TORNU-60754 format. One line per field, with one value per residue (C-alpha): z, x, y; chain; residue in three letters. Coordinates in nm, 3 decimals. Last residue first. Example, Ala and Ser with C-alpha at 12.3 -4.5 7.8 and 13.67 -1.06 7.14 Angstrom:
<tivexs>
Z: [0.714,0.780]
X: [1.367,1.230]
Y: [-0.106,-0.450]
chain: [A,A]
res: [SER,ALA]
</tivexs>
This chain:
<tivexs>
Z: [1.762,1.578,1.638,2.004,1.911,1.692,1.332,1.184,0.995,0.620,0.375,0.456,0.429,0.716,0.930,1.089,1.278,1.629,1.743,1.634,1.839,1.785,2.006,2.293,2.084,2.170,1.843,1.621,1.283,1.305,1.019,0.938,0.689,0.672,0.340,0.007,0.117,0.107,0.388,0.597,0.705,0.920,1.259,1.384,1.284,1.494,1.443,1.651,1.547,1.545,1.256,1.188,1.170,0.933,1.007,0.711,0.616,0.359,0.365,0.031,-0.315,-0.182,-0.247,0.028,0.245,0.333,0.539,0.853,1.006,0.923,1.131,1.034,1.136,0.917,1.061,0.939,0.804,0.729,0.421,0.311,0.039,0.045,-0.270,-0.609,-0.519,-0.570,-0.336,-0.098,-0.038,0.175,0.449,0.640,0.566,0.775,0.687,0.902,0.807,0.702,0.524,0.453,0.143,-0.018,-0.251,-0.354,-0.704,-0.814,-0.907,-0.664,-0.435,-0.397,-0.192,0.052,0.265,0.237,0.466,0.420,0.657,0.597,0.497,0.295,0.202,-0.120,-0.306,-0.596,-0.489,-0.774,-1.077,-1.174,-1.103,-1.232,-1.005,-0.770,-0.747,-0.561,-0.339,-0.112,-0.117,0.136,0.129,0.397,0.424,0.089,0.070,0.000]
X: [-1.504,-1.172,-0.825,-0.804,-0.844,-0.530,-0.618,-0.509,-0.180,-0.210,-0.478,-0.755,-1.109,-1.243,-1.161,-1.429,-1.266,-1.371,-1.027,-0.673,-0.518,-0.145,0.032,0.076,0.334,0.386,0.241,0.475,0.450,0.071,-0.076,-0.444,-0.612,-0.310,-0.175,-0.358,-0.644,-1.004,-1.134,-1.098,-1.429,-1.343,-1.471,-1.131,-0.775,-0.628,-0.262,-0.039,0.324,0.635,0.584,0.916,0.783,0.510,0.135,0.008,-0.360,-0.493,-0.172,-0.031,-0.194,-0.494,-0.846,-1.012,-1.011,-1.357,-1.381,-1.569,-1.258,-0.889,-0.703,-0.343,0.003,0.311,0.659,0.792,0.514,0.145,0.064,-0.299,-0.415,-0.082,0.060,-0.113,-0.427,-0.765,-0.973,-0.956,-1.311,-1.346,-1.600,-1.349,-0.976,-0.776,-0.411,-0.148,0.198,0.466,0.499,0.133,0.123,-0.220,-0.381,-0.069,0.033,-0.304,-0.628,-0.850,-0.861,-1.225,-1.318,-1.607,-1.408,-1.035,-0.860,-0.492,-0.289,0.071,0.367,0.455,0.110,0.129,-0.193,-0.243,0.072,0.307,0.374,0.019,-0.151,-0.484,-0.733,-0.798,-1.172,-1.307,-1.617,-1.440,-1.075,-0.941,-0.583,-0.404,-0.049,0.051,0.285,0.000]
Y: [-2.245,-2.247,-2.104,-2.213,-2.580,-2.581,-2.656,-2.991,-2.970,-2.933,-3.049,-2.802,-2.941,-2.730,-2.428,-2.208,-1.925,-1.825,-1.708,-1.622,-1.341,-1.272,-1.018,-1.265,-1.446,-1.814,-1.944,-1.738,-1.916,-1.929,-2.131,-2.081,-2.315,-2.539,-2.669,-2.714,-2.489,-2.617,-2.399,-2.084,-1.929,-1.627,-1.510,-1.401,-1.318,-1.038,-0.949,-0.720,-0.676,-0.895,-1.136,-1.311,-1.667,-1.558,-1.555,-1.758,-1.746,-1.994,-2.192,-2.318,-2.344,-2.150,-2.286,-2.084,-1.772,-1.638,-1.320,-1.219,-1.064,-1.017,-0.756,-0.716,-0.607,-0.601,-0.555,-0.891,-1.109,-1.149,-1.358,-1.393,-1.635,-1.809,-1.972,-1.998,-1.801,-1.965,-1.752,-1.457,-1.332,-1.020,-0.945,-0.736,-0.706,-0.458,-0.395,-0.226,-0.102,-0.347,-0.681,-0.758,-0.978,-1.014,-1.269,-1.457,-1.573,-1.441,-1.623,-1.436,-1.132,-1.024,-0.716,-0.665,-0.421,-0.354,-0.106,-0.032,0.186,0.292,0.076,-0.233,-0.359,-0.558,-0.642,-0.885,-1.064,-1.145,-1.362,-1.468,-1.135,-1.264,-1.086,-0.796,-0.716,-0.414,-0.375,-0.128,-0.030,0.220,0.349,0.553,0.692,0.548,0.245,0.000]
chain: [A,A,A,A,A,A,A,A,A,A,A,A,A,A,A,A,A,A,A,A,A,A,A,A,A,A,A,A,A,A,A,A,A,A,A,A,A,A,A,A,A,A,A,A,A,A,A,A,A,A,A,A,A,A,A,A,A,A,A,A,A,A,A,A,A,A,A,A,A,A,A,A,A,A,A,A,A,A,A,A,A,A,A,A,A,A,A,A,A,A,A,A,A,A,A,A,A,A,A,A,A,A,A,A,A,A,A,A,A,A,A,A,A,A,A,A,A,A,A,A,A,A,A,A,A,A,A,A,A,A,A,A,A,A,A,A,A,A,A,A,A,A,A,A]
res: [HIS,ILE,THR,GLU,PRO,LYS,PRO,PRO,LEU,GLY,SER,ASN,LYS,SER,GLN,GLN,ASN,ASN,ALA,ILE,THR,ILE,LYS,LYS,SER,ASN,PRO,VAL,GLY,ASN,PHE,ILE,GLY,SER,MET,ARG,ASN,SER,HIS,VAL,ASN,ASN,ASN,LYS,ILE,VAL,CYS,ARG,ARG,SER,THR,ASP,TYR,GLY,VAL,PHE,ILE,GLY,ASN,ALA,GLY,SER,ASP,CYS,VAL,GLU,SER,HIS,GLU,VAL,ARG,ALA,SER,GLY,LYS,SER,GLN,ILE,LEU,ILE,GLY,GLU,THR,GLY,ASN,GLY,LYS,VAL,LYS,CYS,GLU,LYS,LEU,THR,ALA,HIS,GLY,GLY,GLN,ILE,ALA,ILE,GLY,ARG,LEU,ASN,ASP,CYS,LEU,VAL,CYS,ASP,HIS,MET,GLU,LEU,GLU,GLY,ASP,GLY,CYS,LEU,VAL,ALA,SER,GLU,ASN,ALA,HIS,ARG,THR,PHE,ARG,CYS,ASN,GLU,ALA,ARG,VAL,SER,LYS,ALA,GLY,CYS]
</tivexs>
């Protein structure tokens, strides 16, 4: 996102086969009711803060949502499915606050939600519905 503040509502980001449809490297990004499908990755949040509400992230080649490094995120009431890797991947180097709750995460080639920093108190993963993912089974605290 790079700009100070960006808001996308009811937008479609599709067919970026060699890159993420959206890259948030700094600033504030808010996405509401957007579709991110058929990209290399739906969204990569590497810095700044991204909020995704009521979005559909589908059919991306690797992760649907990647949160890493100095990125923070709030992902709520969204559907993340049919990813070539993890649906939502909280990277091993994630150091900022993340809230992932009330999402439907299903049919991903690896885990639905993978938390690379499970001992961090800055990561909240709760009340998500996870099904038909091929990776590790979800941890009880990440589902309802």
